[in-house]
N, CA, C and O atoms as CSV, one atom per row, in Angstrom:
chain,resi,resn,atom,element,x,y,z
A,1,MET,N,N,81.455,-7.489,-2.210
A,1,MET,CA,C,81.175,-8.798,-1.707
A,1,MET,C,C,79.766,-9.201,-2.147
A,1,MET,O,O,78.834,-8.402,-2.061
A,2,ARG,N,N,79.616,-10.412,-2.608
A,2,ARG,CA,C,78.312,-10.906,-3.054
A,2,ARG,C,C,77.625,-11.640,-1.907
A,2,ARG,O,O,78.275,-12.313,-1.108
A,3,SER,N,N,76.331,-11.506,-1.838
A,3,SER,CA,C,75.595,-12.165,-0.765
A,3,SER,C,C,75.486,-13.654,-1.030
A,3,SER,O,O,75.676,-14.121,-2.153
A,4,HIS,N,N,75.182,-14.371,0.004
A,4,HIS,CA,C,74.995,-15.823,-0.048
A,4,HIS,C,C,73.973,-16.194,-1.118
A,4,HIS,O,O,74.208,-17.099,-1.919
A,5,ASP,N,N,72.827,-15.487,-1.129
A,5,ASP,CA,C,71.765,-15.797,-2.097
A,5,ASP,C,C,72.179,-15.492,-3.527
A,5,ASP,O,O,71.838,-16.248,-4.437
A,6,SER,N,N,72.908,-14.398,-3.749
A,6,SER,CA,C,73.269,-14.027,-5.114
A,6,SER,C,C,74.277,-14.991,-5.733
A,6,SER,O,O,74.448,-15.017,-6.951
A,7,LEU,N,N,74.936,-15.773,-4.904
A,7,LEU,CA,C,75.891,-16.758,-5.408
A,7,LEU,C,C,75.206,-18.055,-5.814
A,7,LEU,O,O,75.845,-18.969,-6.336
A,8,GLY,N,N,73.885,-18.129,-5.567
A,8,GLY,CA,C,73.159,-19.340,-5.905
A,8,GLY,C,C,73.352,-20.442,-4.891
A,8,GLY,O,O,72.996,-21.594,-5.140
A,9,ALA,N,N,73.915,-20.093,-3.747
A,9,ALA,CA,C,74.133,-21.096,-2.715
A,9,ALA,C,C,72.831,-21.357,-1.974
A,9,ALA,O,O,72.041,-20.442,-1.741
A,10,SER,N,N,72.623,-22.589,-1.615
A,10,SER,CA,C,71.417,-22.914,-0.856
A,10,SER,C,C,71.717,-22.813,0.632
A,10,SER,O,O,72.857,-22.971,1.068
A,11,HIS,N,N,70.679,-22.548,1.391
A,11,HIS,CA,C,70.850,-22.496,2.840
A,11,HIS,C,C,70.879,-23.918,3.369
A,11,HIS,O,O,70.037,-24.734,2.995
A,12,PRO,N,N,71.836,-24.228,4.236
A,12,PRO,CA,C,71.908,-25.593,4.743
A,12,PRO,C,C,70.700,-25.917,5.620
A,12,PRO,O,O,70.210,-25.069,6.366
A,13,GLU,N,N,70.239,-27.140,5.518
A,13,GLU,CA,C,69.163,-27.615,6.370
A,13,GLU,C,C,69.712,-27.842,7.773
A,13,GLU,O,O,70.878,-28.208,7.919
A,14,PRO,N,N,68.904,-27.634,8.804
A,14,PRO,CA,C,69.370,-27.947,10.164
A,14,PRO,C,C,69.825,-29.405,10.223
A,14,PRO,O,O,69.158,-30.297,9.699
A,15,GLY,N,N,70.937,-29.624,10.852
A,15,GLY,CA,C,71.485,-30.975,10.928
A,15,GLY,C,C,72.490,-31.267,9.836
A,15,GLY,O,O,73.238,-32.240,9.938
A,16,ASN,N,N,72.531,-30.438,8.776
A,16,ASN,CA,C,73.508,-30.631,7.711
A,16,ASN,C,C,74.750,-29.779,7.917
A,16,ASN,O,O,75.681,-29.833,7.114
A,17,THR,N,N,74.769,-29.006,8.970
A,17,THR,CA,C,75.958,-28.247,9.318
A,17,THR,C,C,76.621,-28.927,10.507
A,17,THR,O,O,75.961,-29.626,11.276
A,18,GLN,N,N,77.901,-28.726,10.654
A,18,GLN,CA,C,78.624,-29.332,11.761
A,18,GLN,C,C,79.347,-28.263,12.551
A,18,GLN,O,O,79.736,-27.225,12.015
A,19,LEU,N,N,79.520,-28.531,13.831
A,19,LEU,CA,C,80.309,-27.664,14.694
A,19,LEU,C,C,81.563,-28.421,15.092
A,19,LEU,O,O,81.505,-29.601,15.437
A,20,GLY,N,N,82.675,-27.747,15.041
A,20,GLY,CA,C,83.931,-28.328,15.518
A,20,GLY,C,C,84.250,-27.715,16.864
A,20,GLY,O,O,84.352,-26.495,16.987
A,21,LEU,N,N,84.406,-28.548,17.866
A,21,LEU,CA,C,84.677,-28.076,19.219
A,21,LEU,C,C,85.984,-28.683,19.711
A,21,LEU,O,O,86.230,-29.878,19.542
A,22,VAL,N,N,86.814,-27.849,20.318
A,22,VAL,CA,C,88.100,-28.298,20.831
A,22,VAL,C,C,87.971,-28.453,22.339
A,22,VAL,O,O,87.596,-27.514,23.041
A,23,VAL,N,N,88.284,-29.641,22.825
A,23,VAL,CA,C,88.188,-29.931,24.254
A,23,VAL,C,C,89.509,-30.522,24.740
A,23,VAL,O,O,90.331,-30.997,23.956
A,24,ARG,N,N,89.683,-30.477,26.056
A,24,ARG,CA,C,90.893,-31.055,26.662
A,24,ARG,C,C,90.457,-32.118,27.664
A,24,ARG,O,O,89.655,-31.855,28.559
A,25,GLY,N,N,90.995,-33.313,27.499
A,25,GLY,CA,C,90.715,-34.398,28.425
A,25,GLY,C,C,91.772,-34.460,29.509
A,25,GLY,O,O,92.924,-34.089,29.285
A,26,ASP,N,N,91.376,-34.932,30.690
A,26,ASP,CA,C,92.328,-34.999,31.796
A,26,ASP,C,C,93.369,-36.094,31.615
A,26,ASP,O,O,94.407,-36.068,32.277
A,27,THR,N,N,93.117,-37.048,30.739
A,27,THR,CA,C,94.067,-38.134,30.483
A,27,THR,C,C,94.711,-38.024,29.107
A,27,THR,O,O,95.931,-38.128,28.981
A,28,THR,N,N,93.896,-37.812,28.076
A,28,THR,CA,C,94.403,-37.866,26.705
A,28,THR,C,C,94.819,-36.520,26.132
A,28,THR,O,O,95.482,-36.471,25.097
A,29,GLY,N,N,94.443,-35.435,26.784
A,29,GLY,CA,C,94.791,-34.116,26.269
A,29,GLY,C,C,93.759,-33.596,25.288
A,29,GLY,O,O,92.558,-33.786,25.481
A,30,ILE,N,N,94.226,-32.940,24.235
A,30,ILE,CA,C,93.348,-32.248,23.296
A,30,ILE,C,C,92.580,-33.236,22.407
A,30,ILE,O,O,93.144,-34.196,21.883
A,31,CYS,N,N,91.281,-32.971,22.254
A,31,CYS,CA,C,90.407,-33.719,21.345
A,31,CYS,C,C,89.660,-32.706,20.493
A,31,CYS,O,O,89.393,-31.587,20.930
A,32,PHE,N,N,89.331,-33.104,19.289
A,32,PHE,CA,C,88.524,-32.277,18.391
A,32,PHE,C,C,87.233,-33.037,18.143
A,32,PHE,O,O,87.248,-34.122,17.562
A,33,ALA,N,N,86.116,-32.468,18.584
A,33,ALA,CA,C,84.819,-33.130,18.433
A,33,ALA,C,C,84.026,-32.435,17.333
A,33,ALA,O,O,84.019,-31.207,17.246
A,34,VAL,N,N,83.366,-33.214,16.502
A,34,VAL,CA,C,82.499,-32.679,15.451
A,34,VAL,C,C,81.086,-33.186,15.736
A,34,VAL,O,O,80.849,-34.391,15.822
A,35,VAL,N,N,80.157,-32.244,15.881
A,35,VAL,CA,C,78.767,-32.588,16.183
A,35,VAL,C,C,77.851,-31.891,15.195
A,35,VAL,O,O,78.214,-30.854,14.641
A,36,PRO,N,N,76.661,-32.448,14.965
A,36,PRO,CA,C,75.696,-31.768,14.096
A,36,PRO,C,C,75.395,-30.371,14.628
A,36,PRO,O,O,75.385,-30.146,15.838
A,37,GLY,N,N,75.152,-29.441,13.716
A,37,GLY,CA,C,74.931,-28.053,14.094
A,37,GLY,C,C,73.726,-27.831,14.976
A,37,GLY,O,O,73.647,-26.814,15.664
A,38,ASN,N,N,72.783,-28.759,14.973
A,38,ASN,CA,C,71.590,-28.594,15.794
A,38,ASN,C,C,71.666,-29.431,17.075
A,38,ASN,O,O,70.645,-29.650,17.726
A,39,ALA,N,N,72.850,-29.895,17.439
A,39,ALA,CA,C,73.023,-30.738,18.622
A,39,ALA,C,C,73.963,-30.073,19.620
A,39,ALA,O,O,74.638,-29.092,19.304
A,40,GLN,N,N,73.993,-30.617,20.812
A,40,GLN,CA,C,74.938,-30.165,21.823
A,40,GLN,C,C,75.891,-31.309,22.137
A,40,GLN,O,O,75.512,-32.479,22.084
A,41,LEU,N,N,77.127,-30.962,22.462
A,41,LEU,CA,C,78.119,-31.963,22.811
A,41,LEU,C,C,77.902,-32.404,24.249
A,41,LEU,O,O,77.825,-31.572,25.153
A,42,ASP,N,N,77.804,-33.707,24.461
A,42,ASP,CA,C,77.684,-34.284,25.797
A,42,ASP,C,C,79.100,-34.542,26.305
A,42,ASP,O,O,79.735,-35.527,25.929
A,43,LEU,N,N,79.585,-33.647,27.161
A,43,LEU,CA,C,80.973,-33.747,27.629
A,43,LEU,C,C,81.218,-35.025,28.422
A,43,LEU,O,O,82.296,-35.611,28.325
A,44,LYS,N,N,80.244,-35.464,29.198
A,44,LYS,CA,C,80.415,-36.702,29.966
A,44,LYS,C,C,80.540,-37.910,29.039
A,44,LYS,O,O,81.361,-38.797,29.275
A,45,ALA,N,N,79.729,-37.941,27.992
A,45,ALA,CA,C,79.796,-39.049,27.030
A,45,ALA,C,C,81.126,-39.022,26.279
A,45,ALA,O,O,81.740,-40.067,26.062
A,46,LEU,N,N,81.572,-37.828,25.883
A,46,LEU,CA,C,82.855,-37.718,25.191
A,46,LEU,C,C,83.997,-38.170,26.098
A,46,LEU,O,O,84.913,-38.860,25.651
A,47,ALA,N,N,83.943,-37.783,27.362
A,47,ALA,CA,C,84.969,-38.221,28.314
A,47,ALA,C,C,85.005,-39.740,28.384
A,47,ALA,O,O,86.079,-40.341,28.339
A,48,ARG,N,N,83.860,-40.351,28.492
A,48,ARG,CA,C,83.767,-41.803,28.618
A,48,ARG,C,C,84.349,-42.510,27.390
A,48,ARG,O,O,85.159,-43.426,27.531
A,49,ILE,N,N,83.938,-42.091,26.185
A,49,ILE,CA,C,84.398,-42.814,24.993
A,49,ILE,C,C,85.840,-42.479,24.597
A,49,ILE,O,O,86.460,-43.208,23.823
A,50,SER,N,N,86.370,-41.369,25.133
A,50,SER,CA,C,87.747,-40.991,24.797
A,50,SER,C,C,88.757,-41.432,25.848
A,50,SER,O,O,89.948,-41.146,25.725
A,51,GLY,N,N,88.287,-42.129,26.883
A,51,GLY,CA,C,89.212,-42.632,27.893
A,51,GLY,C,C,89.597,-41.606,28.939
A,51,GLY,O,O,90.634,-41.741,29.588
A,52,ASN,N,N,88.782,-40.593,29.110
A,52,ASN,CA,C,89.033,-39.556,30.117
A,52,ASN,C,C,88.006,-39.658,31.234
A,52,ASN,O,O,86.923,-40.213,31.047
A,53,ARG,N,N,88.349,-39.126,32.383
A,53,ARG,CA,C,87.360,-39.000,33.451
A,53,ARG,C,C,86.573,-37.713,33.261
A,53,ARG,O,O,85.413,-37.623,33.661
A,54,LYS,N,N,87.211,-36.714,32.647
A,54,LYS,CA,C,86.595,-35.396,32.484
A,54,LYS,C,C,87.164,-34.732,31.244
A,54,LYS,O,O,88.356,-34.860,30.965
A,55,VAL,N,N,86.326,-34.023,30.496
A,55,VAL,CA,C,86.783,-33.159,29.406
A,55,VAL,C,C,86.131,-31.800,29.581
A,55,VAL,O,O,85.034,-31.688,30.128
A,56,GLU,N,N,86.818,-30.773,29.111
A,56,GLU,CA,C,86.260,-29.418,29.145
A,56,GLU,C,C,86.694,-28.684,27.886
A,56,GLU,O,O,87.755,-28.959,27.325
A,57,THR,N,N,85.860,-27.744,27.450
A,57,THR,CA,C,86.218,-26.976,26.261
A,57,THR,C,C,87.438,-26.125,26.573
A,57,THR,O,O,87.606,-25.653,27.697
A,58,VAL,N,N,88.281,-25.933,25.581
A,58,VAL,CA,C,89.480,-25.116,25.791
A,58,VAL,C,C,89.099,-23.639,25.712
A,58,VAL,O,O,88.085,-23.282,25.111
A,59,ALA,N,N,89.904,-22.802,26.312
A,59,ALA,CA,C,89.683,-21.364,26.272
A,59,ALA,C,C,89.808,-20.866,24.832
A,59,ALA,O,O,90.605,-21.385,24.051
A,60,LEU,N,N,89.018,-19.864,24.498
A,60,LEU,CA,C,89.012,-19.314,23.141
A,60,LEU,C,C,90.407,-18.904,22.687
A,60,LEU,O,O,90.754,-19.097,21.521
A,61,LYS,N,N,91.214,-18.341,23.586
A,61,LYS,CA,C,92.557,-17.898,23.200
A,61,LYS,C,C,93.479,-19.051,22.817
A,61,LYS,O,O,94.521,-18.828,22.201
A,62,GLU,N,N,93.109,-20.279,23.174
A,62,GLU,CA,C,93.917,-21.454,22.828
A,62,GLU,C,C,93.538,-22.083,21.494
A,62,GLU,O,O,94.316,-22.857,20.937
A,63,VAL,N,N,92.355,-21.763,20.973
A,63,VAL,CA,C,91.849,-22.438,19.779
A,63,VAL,C,C,92.771,-22.243,18.578
A,63,VAL,O,O,93.142,-23.225,17.935
A,64,GLN,N,N,93.147,-21.020,18.259
A,64,GLN,CA,C,93.986,-20.797,17.081
A,64,GLN,C,C,95.372,-21.436,17.209
A,64,GLN,O,O,95.826,-22.074,16.259
A,65,PRO,N,N,96.066,-21.287,18.355
A,65,PRO,CA,C,97.367,-21.961,18.449
A,65,PRO,C,C,97.277,-23.483,18.338
A,65,PRO,O,O,98.195,-24.124,17.828
A,66,LEU,N,N,96.174,-24.061,18.815
A,66,LEU,CA,C,96.024,-25.514,18.772
A,66,LEU,C,C,95.607,-26.031,17.404
A,66,LEU,O,O,96.047,-27.101,16.984
A,67,THR,N,N,94.757,-25.278,16.704
A,67,THR,CA,C,94.157,-25.780,15.463
A,67,THR,C,C,94.610,-25.064,14.199
A,67,THR,O,O,94.541,-25.623,13.104
A,68,GLY,N,N,95.073,-23.828,14.350
A,68,GLY,CA,C,95.409,-23.021,13.185
A,68,GLY,C,C,94.216,-22.251,12.647
A,68,GLY,O,O,94.353,-21.480,11.697
A,69,TYR,N,N,93.050,-22.449,13.242
A,69,TYR,CA,C,91.831,-21.778,12.807
A,69,TYR,C,C,91.392,-20.742,13.828
A,69,TYR,O,O,91.594,-20.915,15.030
A,70,ILE,N,N,90.788,-19.659,13.338
A,70,ILE,CA,C,90.225,-18.660,14.243
A,70,ILE,C,C,88.827,-19.102,14.665
A,70,ILE,O,O,88.248,-20.020,14.084
A,71,ARG,N,N,88.302,-18.440,15.677
A,71,ARG,CA,C,86.939,-18.741,16.128
A,71,ARG,C,C,85.984,-18.614,14.949
A,71,ARG,O,O,86.061,-17.649,14.188
A,72,GLY,N,N,85.112,-19.552,14.796
A,72,GLY,CA,C,84.189,-19.564,13.664
A,72,GLY,C,C,84.674,-20.505,12.571
A,72,GLY,O,O,83.876,-20.995,11.773
A,73,GLY,N,N,85.970,-20.758,12.531
A,73,GLY,CA,C,86.518,-21.698,11.556
A,73,GLY,C,C,86.622,-23.100,12.137
A,73,GLY,O,O,86.914,-24.064,11.429
A,74,VAL,N,N,86.383,-23.194,13.412
A,74,VAL,CA,C,86.408,-24.475,14.120
A,74,VAL,C,C,85.022,-24.728,14.628
A,74,VAL,O,O,84.775,-25.753,15.264
């Protein structure tokens, strides 16, 4: 396996990476939120703009069945 540096890849600047988070709304069900890597998801704001009263992150064991991706790929 070749290291990140030996491949000539540059290290991403903070804010240029994204996190994918899977949440469940009480009204709309599953949502996929993408936020900058240096930010935190505001669950109350997401609930408000998605038409929910409340959203919460889904359990880790649910991520792969819902998305097809393992932890770290989402």
